[in-house]
N, CA, C and O atoms as CSV, one atom per row, in Angstrom:
chain,resi,resn,atom,element,x,y,z
A,1,MET,N,N,0.067,-16.310,-74.073
A,1,MET,CA,C,0.897,-15.415,-72.920
A,1,MET,C,C,0.248,-14.971,-72.098
A,1,MET,O,O,0.818,-14.474,-71.127
A,2,ASN,N,N,-1.623,-14.980,-72.190
A,2,ASN,CA,C,-2.362,-14.416,-71.300
A,2,ASN,C,C,-2.214,-15.662,-70.676
A,2,ASN,O,O,-2.467,-15.373,-69.507
A,3,LYS,N,N,-1.984,-16.783,-70.700
A,3,LYS,CA,C,-1.939,-18.070,-69.645
A,3,LYS,C,C,-0.788,-18.056,-68.624
A,3,LYS,O,O,-0.851,-18.204,-67.403
A,4,SER,N,N,0.431,-17.812,-69.528
A,4,SER,CA,C,1.159,-17.163,-68.182
A,4,SER,C,C,1.172,-16.593,-67.371
A,4,SER,O,O,1.461,-16.945,-66.227
A,5,VAL,N,N,0.779,-15.278,-67.844
A,5,VAL,CA,C,0.158,-14.086,-67.025
A,5,VAL,C,C,-0.672,-14.565,-65.813
A,5,VAL,O,O,-0.599,-14.228,-64.632
A,6,PHE,N,N,-1.556,-15.529,-66.495
A,6,PHE,CA,C,-2.462,-15.676,-65.328
A,6,PHE,C,C,-2.130,-16.653,-64.341
A,6,PHE,O,O,-2.409,-16.735,-63.145
A,7,ALA,N,N,-1.231,-17.639,-65.401
A,7,ALA,CA,C,-1.142,-18.903,-64.083
A,7,ALA,C,C,0.492,-18.238,-62.943
A,7,ALA,O,O,1.006,-18.715,-61.931
A,8,ALA,N,N,0.748,-17.261,-63.593
A,8,ALA,CA,C,2.010,-16.561,-62.438
A,8,ALA,C,C,0.940,-15.248,-61.575
A,8,ALA,O,O,1.201,-15.010,-60.395
A,9,ALA,N,N,0.290,-14.817,-61.964
A,9,ALA,CA,C,-0.477,-14.049,-60.891
A,9,ALA,C,C,-1.208,-15.290,-59.729
A,9,ALA,O,O,-1.237,-15.220,-58.500
A,10,ALA,N,N,-1.716,-16.319,-60.572
A,10,ALA,CA,C,-2.107,-17.649,-59.707
A,10,ALA,C,C,-1.275,-17.841,-58.361
A,10,ALA,O,O,-1.428,-17.736,-57.145
A,11,MET,N,N,-0.404,-18.149,-59.200
A,11,MET,CA,C,0.856,-18.288,-58.203
A,11,MET,C,C,1.189,-17.529,-56.854
A,11,MET,O,O,1.070,-17.898,-55.685
A,12,VAL,N,N,1.630,-16.385,-57.385
A,12,VAL,CA,C,1.760,-15.332,-56.495
A,12,VAL,C,C,0.892,-15.063,-55.823
A,12,VAL,O,O,1.244,-14.210,-55.008
A,13,VAL,N,N,-0.567,-15.478,-55.674
A,13,VAL,CA,C,-1.634,-15.468,-54.819
A,13,VAL,C,C,-1.603,-16.664,-54.302
A,13,VAL,O,O,-1.528,-16.524,-53.081
A,14,LEU,N,N,-1.620,-17.686,-54.568
A,14,LEU,CA,C,-1.116,-18.579,-53.887
A,14,LEU,C,C,-0.221,-19.005,-52.652
A,14,LEU,O,O,-0.430,-19.744,-51.690
A,15,LEU,N,N,0.847,-18.251,-53.056
A,15,LEU,CA,C,1.881,-18.317,-52.197
A,15,LEU,C,C,1.593,-16.981,-50.790
A,15,LEU,O,O,1.490,-17.064,-49.566
A,16,ALA,N,N,1.547,-15.853,-51.769
A,16,ALA,CA,C,1.107,-15.212,-50.969
A,16,ALA,C,C,0.000,-15.472,-49.360
A,16,ALA,O,O,-0.106,-14.999,-48.228
A,17,ALA,N,N,-0.624,-16.518,-50.220
A,17,ALA,CA,C,-1.820,-17.035,-48.609
A,17,ALA,C,C,-1.193,-17.727,-48.028
A,17,ALA,O,O,-1.460,-17.770,-46.827
A,18,CYS,N,N,-0.105,-18.579,-48.507
A,18,CYS,CA,C,0.377,-19.920,-47.896
A,18,CYS,C,C,1.483,-19.157,-47.195
A,18,CYS,O,O,1.902,-19.756,-46.204
A,19,ASP,N,N,2.144,-17.845,-47.475
A,19,ASP,CA,C,2.902,-17.331,-46.501
A,19,ASP,C,C,2.702,-16.440,-45.239
A,19,ASP,O,O,3.194,-15.313,-45.286
A,20,LYS,N,N,2.181,-16.737,-44.366
A,20,LYS,CA,C,1.672,-16.457,-43.361
A,20,LYS,C,C,2.582,-16.553,-41.931
A,20,LYS,O,O,3.001,-17.566,-41.370
A,21,PRO,N,N,2.733,-15.124,-41.548
A,21,PRO,CA,C,3.816,-15.193,-40.456
A,21,PRO,C,C,3.571,-15.849,-39.155
A,21,PRO,O,O,2.467,-16.019,-38.636
A,22,ALA,N,N,4.558,-16.150,-38.754
A,22,ALA,CA,C,4.678,-17.249,-37.840
A,22,ALA,C,C,4.034,-17.000,-36.484
A,22,ALA,O,O,4.483,-16.072,-35.811
A,23,PRO,N,N,2.947,-17.789,-35.978
A,23,PRO,CA,C,2.351,-17.110,-34.823
A,23,PRO,C,C,2.935,-16.388,-33.887
A,23,PRO,O,O,4.097,-16.745,-34.082
A,24,VAL,N,N,2.999,-15.506,-32.862
A,24,VAL,CA,C,3.666,-15.319,-31.960
A,24,VAL,C,C,3.304,-15.615,-30.638
A,24,VAL,O,O,2.263,-15.166,-30.157
A,25,VAL,N,N,3.882,-16.152,-30.167
A,25,VAL,CA,C,3.609,-16.938,-28.618
A,25,VAL,C,C,4.421,-15.717,-27.431
A,25,VAL,O,O,5.558,-15.311,-27.190
A,26,VAL,N,N,3.351,-15.548,-27.056
A,26,VAL,CA,C,3.159,-14.556,-26.000
A,26,VAL,C,C,3.165,-15.067,-24.450
A,26,VAL,O,O,2.290,-15.692,-23.851
A,27,THR,N,N,4.010,-14.756,-24.146
A,27,THR,CA,C,4.072,-15.607,-22.019
A,27,THR,C,C,4.418,-14.002,-21.330
A,27,THR,O,O,5.232,-13.097,-21.512
A,28,PRO,N,N,3.058,-14.349,-20.294
A,28,PRO,CA,C,3.135,-13.665,-19.564
A,28,PRO,C,C,4.408,-13.350,-19.143
A,28,PRO,O,O,5.319,-14.078,-19.535
A,29,PRO,N,N,4.712,-12.232,-18.283
A,29,PRO,CA,C,5.972,-11.885,-17.279
A,29,PRO,C,C,6.145,-12.498,-16.457
A,29,PRO,O,O,4.998,-12.917,-16.297
A,30,SER,N,N,6.924,-13.123,-15.429
A,30,SER,CA,C,6.272,-14.227,-14.211
A,30,SER,C,C,6.745,-12.686,-13.446
A,30,SER,O,O,7.625,-11.867,-13.712
A,31,PRO,N,N,5.509,-12.779,-12.201
A,31,PRO,CA,C,5.415,-12.076,-11.323
A,31,PRO,C,C,6.660,-11.855,-10.602
A,31,PRO,O,O,7.187,-12.780,-9.984
A,32,THR,N,N,7.202,-10.593,-10.646
A,32,THR,CA,C,8.221,-10.576,-9.404
A,32,THR,C,C,7.838,-10.520,-8.279
A,32,THR,O,O,6.729,-10.019,-8.087
A,33,PRO,N,N,8.587,-10.992,-7.193
A,33,PRO,CA,C,8.436,-11.388,-5.797
A,33,PRO,C,C,8.204,-10.091,-5.004
A,33,PRO,O,O,8.981,-9.195,-5.332
A,34,PRO,N,N,7.550,-9.855,-4.288
A,34,PRO,CA,C,7.365,-8.753,-3.542
A,34,PRO,C,C,8.653,-8.051,-2.815
A,34,PRO,O,O,9.327,-8.796,-2.104
A,35,PRO,N,N,9.020,-6.791,-2.922
A,35,PRO,CA,C,10.331,-6.637,-2.449
A,35,PRO,C,C,10.601,-6.948,-0.809
A,35,PRO,O,O,9.774,-6.971,0.102
A,36,VAL,N,N,11.461,-7.085,-0.783
A,36,VAL,CA,C,11.773,-7.395,1.005
A,36,VAL,C,C,12.298,-6.791,1.694
A,36,VAL,O,O,13.513,-6.594,1.670
A,37,VAL,N,N,11.334,-6.239,2.664
A,37,VAL,CA,C,11.614,-5.027,3.449
A,37,VAL,C,C,12.386,-5.559,4.812
A,37,VAL,O,O,11.888,-6.455,5.494
A,38,VAL,N,N,13.618,-4.943,5.144
A,38,VAL,CA,C,14.580,-5.538,6.292
A,38,VAL,C,C,14.236,-4.517,6.948
A,38,VAL,O,O,14.151,-3.400,6.438
A,39,THR,N,N,13.909,-4.870,8.601
A,39,THR,CA,C,13.526,-3.689,9.736
A,39,THR,C,C,14.837,-4.218,10.487
A,39,THR,O,O,15.087,-5.422,10.422
A,40,PRO,N,N,15.704,-3.339,11.216
A,40,PRO,CA,C,16.614,-3.680,11.905
A,40,PRO,C,C,16.067,-3.925,13.495
A,40,PRO,O,O,15.132,-3.291,13.984
A,41,ALA,N,N,16.696,-4.776,14.068
A,41,ALA,CA,C,16.556,-5.235,15.458
A,41,ALA,C,C,16.849,-4.038,16.231
A,41,ALA,O,O,17.831,-3.309,16.091
A,42,PRO,N,N,15.804,-3.899,17.141
A,42,PRO,CA,C,16.038,-2.968,18.346
A,42,PRO,C,C,16.810,-2.963,18.624
A,42,PRO,O,O,17.410,-4.034,18.705
A,43,ASP,N,N,17.547,-1.528,19.067
A,43,ASP,CA,C,18.877,-1.291,19.397
A,43,ASP,C,C,18.913,-1.967,21.000
A,43,ASP,O,O,17.980,-1.985,21.803
A,44,ALA,N,N,19.955,-2.375,21.133
A,44,ALA,CA,C,19.822,-2.577,23.284
A,44,ALA,C,C,20.138,-1.437,24.052
A,44,ALA,O,O,19.951,-1.131,25.230
A,45,SER,N,N,20.860,-0.682,22.725
A,45,SER,CA,C,21.284,0.424,23.665
A,45,SER,C,C,19.919,1.535,24.068
A,45,SER,O,O,19.894,2.304,25.028
A,46,ALA,N,N,18.942,1.361,23.123
A,46,ALA,CA,C,17.835,2.452,23.530
A,46,ALA,C,C,17.041,1.465,24.629
A,46,ALA,O,O,16.254,2.118,25.314
A,47,ASP,N,N,17.071,0.196,24.910
A,47,ASP,CA,C,16.634,-0.505,26.014
A,47,ASP,C,C,17.321,-0.080,26.932
A,47,ASP,O,O,16.537,0.371,27.766
A,48,ALA,N,N,18.554,0.064,27.337
A,48,ALA,CA,C,19.325,0.591,28.885
A,48,ALA,C,C,19.187,1.637,28.153
A,48,ALA,O,O,18.004,1.297,28.126
A,49,ALA,N,N,19.229,2.837,27.356
A,49,ALA,CA,C,19.007,4.070,27.733
A,49,ALA,C,C,17.280,4.179,28.483
A,49,ALA,O,O,17.220,4.702,29.596
A,50,LYS,N,N,16.587,3.915,28.142
A,50,LYS,CA,C,15.047,3.930,28.574
A,50,LYS,C,C,15.201,3.397,29.994
A,50,LYS,O,O,14.721,3.935,30.992
A,51,ALA,N,N,16.126,1.970,29.964
A,51,ALA,CA,C,15.790,1.437,31.346
A,51,ALA,C,C,16.856,2.819,32.383
A,51,ALA,O,O,16.659,2.585,33.575
A,52,ALA,N,N,17.337,3.435,32.296
A,52,ALA,CA,C,18.217,4.355,32.924
A,52,ALA,C,C,17.616,5.566,33.111
A,52,ALA,O,O,17.764,6.302,34.086
A,53,ALA,N,N,16.792,5.792,31.950
A,53,ALA,CA,C,15.727,6.891,32.698
A,53,ALA,C,C,14.745,6.867,33.416
A,53,ALA,O,O,14.364,7.873,34.014
A,54,ASP,N,N,14.098,5.612,33.500
A,54,ASP,CA,C,13.319,4.932,34.118
A,54,ASP,C,C,13.765,4.959,35.936
A,54,ASP,O,O,13.042,5.281,36.879
A,55,LYS,N,N,15.015,4.556,35.948
A,55,LYS,CA,C,15.942,4.707,36.918
A,55,LYS,C,C,16.233,6.000,37.938
A,55,LYS,O,O,16.067,6.223,39.137
A,56,ALA,N,N,16.599,6.505,37.135
A,56,ALA,CA,C,16.977,7.981,37.243
A,56,ALA,C,C,15.512,8.923,38.112
A,56,ALA,O,O,15.558,9.474,39.212
A,57,ALA,N,N,13.886,8.798,36.808
A,57,ALA,CA,C,12.907,9.142,37.498
A,57,ALA,C,C,12.354,8.849,38.613
A,57,ALA,O,O,11.649,9.436,39.433
A,58,ASP,N,N,12.955,7.488,38.451
A,58,ASP,CA,C,12.576,6.686,40.129
A,58,ASP,C,C,13.108,7.517,41.338
A,58,ASP,O,O,12.512,7.882,42.351
A,59,ALA,N,N,14.860,7.784,40.802
A,59,ALA,CA,C,15.287,8.126,42.119
A,59,ALA,C,C,15.363,9.786,42.192
A,59,ALA,O,O,16.138,10.235,43.037
A,60,ALA,N,N,14.474,10.921,41.214
A,60,ALA,CA,C,13.913,11.921,41.518
A,60,ALA,C,C,13.058,11.799,42.215
A,60,ALA,O,O,13.024,12.507,43.221
A,61,LYS,N,N,12.085,10.905,41.970
A,61,LYS,CA,C,10.874,11.179,42.701
A,61,LYS,C,C,10.837,10.455,44.405
A,61,LYS,O,O,10.019,10.804,45.256
A,62,ASP,N,N,11.843,9.474,44.604
A,62,ASP,CA,C,12.351,9.323,45.864
A,62,ASP,C,C,13.001,10.375,46.673
A,62,ASP,O,O,12.792,10.571,47.870
A,63,ALA,N,N,14.034,11.222,45.696
A,63,ALA,CA,C,14.401,12.431,46.371
A,63,ALA,C,C,13.472,13.337,46.712
A,63,ALA,O,O,13.513,13.876,47.818
A,64,SER,N,N,12.454,13.637,45.746
A,64,SER,CA,C,11.543,14.698,46.016
A,64,SER,C,C,10.937,14.612,47.267
A,64,SER,O,O,10.963,15.481,48.138
A,65,SER,N,N,10.191,13.128,47.335
A,65,SER,CA,C,9.398,12.811,48.517
A,65,SER,C,C,10.578,13.071,50.126
A,65,SER,O,O,10.189,13.451,51.231
A,66,ALA,N,N,11.665,12.802,49.824
A,66,ALA,CA,C,13.006,12.644,51.125
A,66,ALA,C,C,12.805,14.176,51.028
A,66,ALA,O,O,12.301,14.462,52.114
A,67,ALA,N,N,12.931,15.329,50.296
A,67,ALA,CA,C,12.798,16.512,50.517
A,67,ALA,C,C,11.751,16.986,50.943
A,67,ALA,O,O,12.000,18.007,51.584
A,68,LYS,N,N,10.743,16.766,50.911
A,68,LYS,CA,C,9.136,17.174,51.783
A,68,LYS,C,C,9.528,16.735,52.850
A,68,LYS,O,O,9.848,17.600,53.666
A,69,GLY,N,N,9.657,15.362,53.260
A,69,GLY,CA,C,9.836,14.951,54.335
A,69,GLY,C,C,11.051,15.659,55.127
A,69,GLY,O,O,11.044,15.431,56.337
A,70,SER,N,N,11.854,16.292,54.758
A,70,SER,CA,C,13.163,16.778,55.512
A,70,SER,C,C,12.796,18.264,55.559
A,70,SER,O,O,13.456,19.119,56.149
A,71,ALA,N,N,11.532,18.498,54.787
A,71,ALA,CA,C,10.774,20.552,54.839
A,71,ALA,C,C,9.994,20.217,55.409
A,71,ALA,O,O,9.472,21.321,55.567
A,72,MET,N,N,9.235,19.422,56.042
A,72,MET,CA,C,8.585,19.215,56.923
A,72,MET,C,C,8.990,19.220,58.721
A,72,MET,O,O,8.780,19.876,59.741
A,73,ASP,N,N,9.806,17.824,58.169
A,73,ASP,CA,C,10.866,17.758,60.022
A,73,ASP,C,C,11.315,19.276,60.040
A,73,ASP,O,O,11.007,19.559,61.198
A,74,ALA,N,N,11.986,20.740,59.354
A,74,ALA,CA,C,12.160,21.521,59.493
A,74,ALA,C,C,11.813,22.562,60.116
A,74,ALA,O,O,12.443,23.313,60.860
A,75,LYS,N,N,10.039,22.552,59.516
A,75,LYS,CA,C,9.092,23.316,59.733
A,75,LYS,C,C,8.599,22.542,60.829
A,75,LYS,O,O,7.500,23.072,60.990
A,76,ASP,N,N,8.705,21.382,61.937
A,76,ASP,CA,C,8.284,20.655,62.690
A,76,ASP,C,C,9.181,21.515,63.882
A,76,ASP,O,O,8.682,22.159,64.805
A,77,SER,N,N,10.486,21.361,63.629
A,77,SER,CA,C,11.389,21.881,64.566
A,77,SER,C,C,11.505,23.572,64.768
A,77,SER,O,O,11.833,23.984,65.881
A,78,ALA,N,N,11.255,24.454,63.768
A,78,ALA,CA,C,11.149,25.565,63.798
A,78,ALA,C,C,10.031,25.746,64.741
A,78,ALA,O,O,10.138,26.607,65.615
A,79,ASN,N,N,9.158,25.152,64.670
A,79,ASN,CA,C,7.963,25.636,65.874
A,79,ASN,C,C,8.257,25.251,66.897
A,79,ASN,O,O,8.031,25.977,67.865
A,80,LYS,N,N,9.031,23.638,67.134
A,80,LYS,CA,C,8.834,23.934,68.726
A,80,LYS,C,C,10.588,24.943,68.974
A,80,LYS,O,O,10.819,24.949,70.183
A,81,ALA,N,N,11.271,25.397,68.498
A,81,ALA,CA,C,11.932,26.481,68.650
A,81,ALA,C,C,11.515,27.286,69.154
A,81,ALA,O,O,11.754,27.716,70.283
A,82,ALA,N,N,10.327,27.859,67.850
A,82,ALA,CA,C,9.724,29.256,68.957
A,82,ALA,C,C,9.059,28.533,69.776
A,82,ALA,O,O,9.277,28.934,70.919
A,83,ASP,N,N,8.291,27.588,69.753
A,83,ASP,CA,C,7.449,27.591,71.013
A,83,ASP,C,C,8.514,27.686,72.055
A,83,ASP,O,O,8.292,28.576,72.875
A,84,ALA,N,N,9.602,27.010,72.238
A,84,ALA,CA,C,10.808,26.902,73.507
A,84,ALA,C,C,11.254,28.238,73.712
A,84,ALA,O,O,11.572,28.545,74.861
A,85,ALA,N,N,11.351,29.241,72.643
A,85,ALA,CA,C,11.777,30.658,73.228
A,85,ALA,C,C,10.713,31.256,73.706
A,85,ALA,O,O,10.876,32.187,74.496
A,86,LYS,N,N,9.554,30.893,73.371
A,86,LYS,CA,C,8.006,31.717,74.095
A,86,LYS,C,C,8.098,31.146,75.459
A,86,LYS,O,O,7.906,31.800,76.485
A,87,ASP,N,N,8.339,30.148,75.423
A,87,ASP,CA,C,8.120,29.239,77.067
A,87,ASP,C,C,9.519,29.894,78.332
A,87,ASP,O,O,9.572,30.045,79.553
A,88,ALA,N,N,10.513,30.129,77.104
A,88,ALA,CA,C,11.708,31.220,77.925
A,88,ALA,C,C,11.747,32.134,78.127
A,88,ALA,O,O,12.758,32.560,78.684
A,89,LYS,N,N,10.575,33.091,77.775
A,89,LYS,CA,C,10.728,34.267,77.580
A,89,LYS,C,C,9.197,34.658,79.049
A,89,LYS,O,O,9.171,35.580,79.864
A,90,LYS,N,N,8.611,34.014,78.926
A,90,LYS,CA,C,7.343,33.802,80.341
A,90,LYS,C,C,8.569,33.520,81.703
A,90,LYS,O,O,8.180,33.327,82.854
């Protein structure tokens, strides 16, 4: 009986040594593509608004120049009128 116990133990050891777990194959994860960032196209109305603002600024500058010229003309006319009034008193 000793031989049969020894044979059974040897068989268990032999089978345990042969029973290796299947190799684990590790596949690296596929790299994820970078996120796609979509920027909207510039709004055409923004360009139109900028053009309108530039046009308004130019018009204001022109009006300022015209007002300055008119004020100088008015001052000259007032001086001439004052001179004419002085001459008329003499």
